N, C-alpha and C positions, 0 to 999 in steps of 0.2 A: 503492497500499499504505498508507503513512504518512497520507496522509489518510482513508483507509478507518478505522486505527488512534486516530486523535482523535475523527471521528466517532464512534464504536461506544466508545470506551473503553479502549482497549485497548493495552497492552504490547507491546514489541516486542524479540527480541532483535536483537542487530547482532552479524554474524562478515563480517568479522574488520580490523581497521585496520591489523597487521601480520601479512605471513605470505611468507616466502620464495619461494614460487611465484605469486605474484602481485603483484610486484614490476616497474613497468616500469624496462627498461636503464639510461637516463638519469639515474635518481635515484642508480646505482653508479659513474656518472663524474666522473672532477674538471672544474677550471673551466674545462680546454682541452679540457675531450670526451673526453676518454681515460679508460681504465678505469683505476677507482682504487686505489690502492695504500695499505697499511698506512702513515698519515702524521697526524702530529697534526695539520693542516691537513683531509686529506680527512676524519676522524672528525668534526671542526665542520661540514664544510659535511653530512653525512650526517646528521648531528642534527637537525642546522637543519632540513634539507629533510622528514625524519620529524617535526619539531616544524609546522612548513606544513600538512603533508599532516593531522595529527590537529585541528589547529585549525578548517583546515577542515569536517570533517566532523562534528567532533566537534561543531560550535556549529551549524552547520548541522539536527543533529539532535536536539539536547540535550531536547529536550520532547516527543518521544515515544519514544526509545529508552531502555529502562529498564535495561536490561544489554548489555553490552559486551562481545565477547572483543575484548581488546587485544591479545591476542599468540596464534600460533598454531602452534602444533608447531614450538619449539624445540630441543625433547630427539633427540639420538640414542644410544641407549645403545651404540652401534659405535663411538664415542668413546672416550679413556679420560678427559673429564672428563664426560660426556655431553651436549654441549653442539655442535647442529647444524652444521658452518661451511659456514654460507649467509653471502653477500657480509655483508648484516650482521653477523654474527658476525666475520670477516674484519677489518670496518675496521673497528667496535666495539664487541670485547667483547663484555660483559653489557649494556653502557652502553644500548643502544637498546633495554633491555629496561623499565629503569628510569626510561628520558624518554618512553617512549610511554606507562608508566602515571600519573606526576607526572603528564604535560599532560593526560592526559583526564581526570584525578582535576580539574584547574583547570578546563577547557572544561565537562567535561558534570556539572560541580558534586557535593555532597556525596552525592548520593541513588540516585546511579547508582552499579549494582555493574558490579564490573571482574573481569573472568577473565582467565585464562591457561589456552588450548583446547588438546588433544594428543588422538594416538589411543594405543590398547595403554595406556593408563594402568594398565592392571590387571596388567600383568609387571613381577613385582618387580622387576627391574633399572633398568628408564625410570621404574617409577614412584618408585624411591627417588632419581635422580637429579633427577626434578623435583620430587619433595619437598624434598631440600637446596636449589637454587637458590628456591625459593619462601620458603624457611625464612631462608634467607641475606639475601634481599630484603626481607622482613620486617622484620627484624632492623635495617635502613638504612631505615626507615620508606616503604619504596612502598607504597605505597595498592593492595594486591590482598585484591579479596573475598573471592574464592574459585575453584576449580577444575573447567575445565572436559573434563568425560570422552566423547571424542567417542561412544564406545561401538558402532562397528561390529563386530556378533557374529558372531557363526556359530551355525549348530545344534550343532554337538560344543561347540565352546569358544569361549568358553574358559568355568569352573566360574562357577557366581552367586557360590560363595564367596571367589574371585580379586576379582570387581566390588566384594562389600561389603567386601574387608578396602582395598582402596583409597580407598574411599571416609570410613573408620573411620578411617586413614591423617592425611588430609588435613584433616577435620574437629578431628582433635586438637591442629591448628594452630591453632583456633578460625576454620577456614573454611569456606565456601556450597559446597558439591554442586551442580552443574550434569548431568545427561545431556544432550549436547548433539545429537545426531548417531546418534542410536539406528535399527540398521536390523538384522535376524540373517538374515545370510543361508544357504542351503541347503544349500550344498558344504563338505567338507571341505577339500577343496586345490582349488589355479588350474588345473586341466584338464577336470575332468569335464563333461560338459554334459548335461542330459535337453532330450530333445525334448517331454515331457509328463513333471507333477513328479508324481511319486506321490502321495495321497490321505495317506497313513501320515505321512510328511513332514510336511505341512499341518498333522497334528494334532500332532506330536509338536512343529511349531514354538509352536504354541499353546498346549502344555503348557507350554514350555521360557519364553514368556512373562508365562503367568501367575507364575509360578516369580519370574522376574526381579520383575515389579511385585509381586510380597508381600513382596521383598529391599526393594526403594525403600519400601514401607508401614512396613516397619519400624525405615527411614533416614531418615524424612521427617524428623525433624529437619536432619539433617545435606542431607538435598537441594530445593533450592525449585523446582529447574525440569526437566519429560523433552520434551524436544524430538524427537519424528521425524523421520527426514531423507527425509523425501516424503509425498504422500498417497497414492500410491498404486502396484501394482507394473505399472505400465505407463509410469511415468515415475522410472524408480530407474536412480540411476550403476552400481547392479551387473549391466546389464544388456548394457554395455562395459566394466567392470573386474572383474578383473585380465584377464577375455579379455571378446570377444564370448557372451554364451549366455541361454537364458530360467534367472531368478532369480527369487521370490517374496518379497523379505524382509520386507514391511508387510502394512498390517495391513488394506488396502483387494486386492481384485485388480485386473486392468486396464480392468474394466468399472466401477469404483468399487462394486462388491459385497463387501460384510462378507464377512470369513475367518474362519475359527476362532480366529483370532490375536485378532481382533477382542475376538467373541467369549468369547474365553477374560477378557480387560480388565471387562466388561460385563455378563456372561452366563452363568458358565464351567459352567451348567444345559446349553447348547448344545454345547457342545464332548465329540464320542466319546471314550471310556476309550483310555487310550493303546496303541498297537496292543503285542502281544505280542515279548517278546523287550525292550523300550525300560526305558531306566534313570531317564529324566526323574522 
């Protein structure tokens, strides 16, 4: 992939240097091989390991990666302070976030764009916790260039206005915004299952994609990138999450045929009108 990008002058987003869900267990073991407890010695050891990891990866790819998700999913709005109680946080507090950004900047260089990435950033409570964290880190001189909004949305929610409000809030800090993992699931809950997706839902999906990208266009001064989370409906994580079921969240179907959602962005005249009773 990197070779192809170099040959064709393409930039690549990197996802991700630090994520609680994909860290080897050994990272959180002390010098004796035991699970780390919260001590100054273990904190230093863990931060040193983090730095070694980032230096190795960022140095290898710094000449082809333009945008880096440095840390991913650090917010938990159910916690009093909004911070996810990952092992990273339990041992180092928020120092691991600061360390990750500072080391990435040093290694990747001044032109690399560094992002903090999370999901459900449209939710006011989670958005505000993330905003406060980023604001405080910026005040300490931590080199954060922008916020990545995963944007795994659904046909029914969230509203376009909620997404736009979040973009504007982070832009008020002088930050860039990127839509990093966009897809649009068709179900309104985690239990329903269709054997065949009704065409009316695909038409509604197309109109919602169009409304979403109309908003992105309005906010183009605050959004530098939109990444679709997958190529086609035959290769989507939503086929197994939150349950195994047929879902069609992307712009191309499982046979790589352009859907109404694709044409909504390229030539809306090819999209049928909204079905009767739809409010989009």
